[in-house]
C-alpha positions in Angstrom: 116.8 64.8 26.2 114.9 61.6 26.5 113.1 63.1 29.6 111.8 65.8 27.4 110.8 63.7 24.3 109.8 60.5 26.0 109.5 60.8 29.8 108.1 57.4 30.5 110.9 55.6 28.8 113.5 57.8 30.3 112.0 57.1 33.8 112.2 53.3 33.2 115.9 53.6 32.4 116.5 55.8 35.4 114.8 53.4 37.7 117.2 50.7 36.6 120.3 52.8 37.9 121.7 51.2 40.8 123.6 54.2 42.2 121.0 56.8 43.1 123.6 59.4 43.8 124.9 59.3 40.3 122.4 62.0 39.3 124.7 64.6 41.1 127.9 64.2 39.1 126.3 62.9 35.9 123.4 65.4 35.5 122.6 67.9 38.2 126.0 69.7 38.8 127.1 69.9 35.1 123.7 71.2 34.1 123.8 73.8 36.8 127.2 74.8 35.5 125.7 75.1 31.9 123.0 77.2 33.3 125.3 79.5 35.0 127.5 79.8 31.9 124.6 80.5 29.7 123.5 83.3 32.0 126.9 84.7 32.2 127.3 84.7 28.5 123.9 86.1 27.9 124.4 88.9 30.5 127.7 89.9 28.8 125.9 89.9 25.4 123.0 92.0 26.8 125.1 94.5 28.9 128.1 94.7 26.6 131.8 93.7 27.3 133.0 97.2 28.2 134.3 97.7 31.7 134.3 95.9 35.0 130.7 96.9 35.6 129.3 94.5 32.9 131.6 91.7 34.2 130.4 92.2 37.7 126.7 92.1 36.6 127.3 88.9 34.6 129.0 87.3 37.6 126.3 88.4 39.9 123.7 87.0 37.6 125.5 83.8 37.1 125.9 83.3 40.9 122.1 84.1 41.5 121.2 81.3 39.0 123.7 78.8 40.3 122.8 79.3 44.0 119.0 79.2 43.1 119.2 76.1 41.1 121.6 74.3 43.6 119.7 75.4 46.7 116.4 74.9 45.1 117.2 71.4 44.0 118.1 70.3 47.5 115.3 72.2 49.1 112.8 70.6 46.6 114.2 67.1 47.1 114.0 67.5 50.9 110.5 68.9 50.8 109.3 66.2 48.4 110.8 63.5 50.7 109.1 64.9 53.7 105.8 65.4 51.8 105.9 61.8 50.8 106.5 60.6 54.3 103.9 62.9 56.0 101.1 63.1 53.3 101.4 59.9 51.5 102.8 57.5 54.0 105.8 56.8 51.9 109.1 55.4 53.4 111.8 58.2 53.8 114.3 57.7 51.0 116.5 60.8 50.5 118.7 59.4 47.7 115.7 58.3 45.8 113.9 61.6 46.1 117.1 63.5 45.2 117.4 61.3 42.1 113.7 62.0 41.2 114.0 65.7 41.8 117.4 66.0 39.9 116.0 64.4 36.8 112.6 66.0 37.1 114.3 69.5 37.0 115.4 68.9 33.5 112.6 71.3 32.2 113.7 74.3 34.4 117.3 73.5 33.7 116.8 73.5 29.9 114.7 76.6 30.1 117.2 78.4 32.1 120.0 77.6 29.6 117.7 78.9 26.8 116.7 82.1 28.5 120.2 82.7 29.8 121.4 83.1 26.2 118.2 84.4 24.8 116.3 86.5 27.5 113.7 87.5 25.1 112.2 84.0 25.4 111.4 84.4 29.1 107.6 84.7 28.7 107.5 81.5 26.6 109.8 79.8 29.0 107.2 80.5 31.8 104.7 78.7 29.7 106.9 75.7 29.0 107.9 75.5 32.6 104.6 73.6 33.3 105.8 70.8 31.2 107.4 69.6 34.4 104.0 68.5 35.6 103.9 65.8 32.8 107.5 64.7 33.4 106.7 64.4 37.2 103.4 62.7 36.4 105.3 60.0 34.3 108.0 59.5 36.9 106.0 59.3 40.1 104.6 55.8 39.6 107.8 54.5 38.0 110.5 55.8 40.1 108.7 56.9 43.3 106.3 54.0 43.3 103.3 56.3 44.0 100.0 54.6 44.1 97.5 55.6 41.4 94.9 56.9 43.7 97.3 59.7 45.0 99.3 60.2 41.8 97.7 63.4 40.8 98.0 65.0 44.2 101.6 63.9 44.5 102.4 65.1 41.0 100.9 68.6 41.7 102.6 69.1 45.0 106.0 67.9 43.8 105.7 70.1 40.5 104.9 73.0 42.6 107.9 72.5 44.9 110.2 71.9 41.9 109.1 75.1 40.2 108.9 77.3 43.3 112.0 76.4 45.3 114.6 77.6 42.8 112.3 80.6 41.9 112.0 81.7 45.5 115.7 81.3 46.2 116.6 83.2 43.1 114.2 86.0 44.1 115.6 86.3 47.7 119.1 86.1 46.6 118.7 88.8 44.0 117.0 91.1 46.6 119.8 90.4 49.0 122.4 91.3 46.4 120.5 94.5 45.6 120.3 95.5 49.2 123.9 94.8 50.0 125.1 96.7 46.9 
């Protein structure tokens, strides 16, 4: 919650963590599970509880979100790491980039939980999704040691990757499920 309310202070605390891989077990995996659970419950509430059809739809939606967030997280972290090396001359550091991407995804994670349970808020969630730009803006110099002269460019590219990677994976996964059904 601190990343939402006070990103600069939260990034300072995160930068002091010695174990960069702690983000997986402490934040990313449990939050993806909560996102999947909220979509599952929201889908059951929307489609009703009657029959195996509603359960199948709920499970499909739940899996699509989990795969999208999980794959999107790793794809975005990889792409941000490569972008840092190739475009900004930063040293390759996958664990640090995974930590940065994991915590920066707090905004899409929170919005997915809310829209999973309350699908009518999807339009508002699209607007709030761009708050990730501010979270990344605050975290780039603190955690990633991005120089001030390239901070804006790094923030914009990283934010686009963090927003688009899960979205594209979910779109492709959903289309594949529709085709295979």
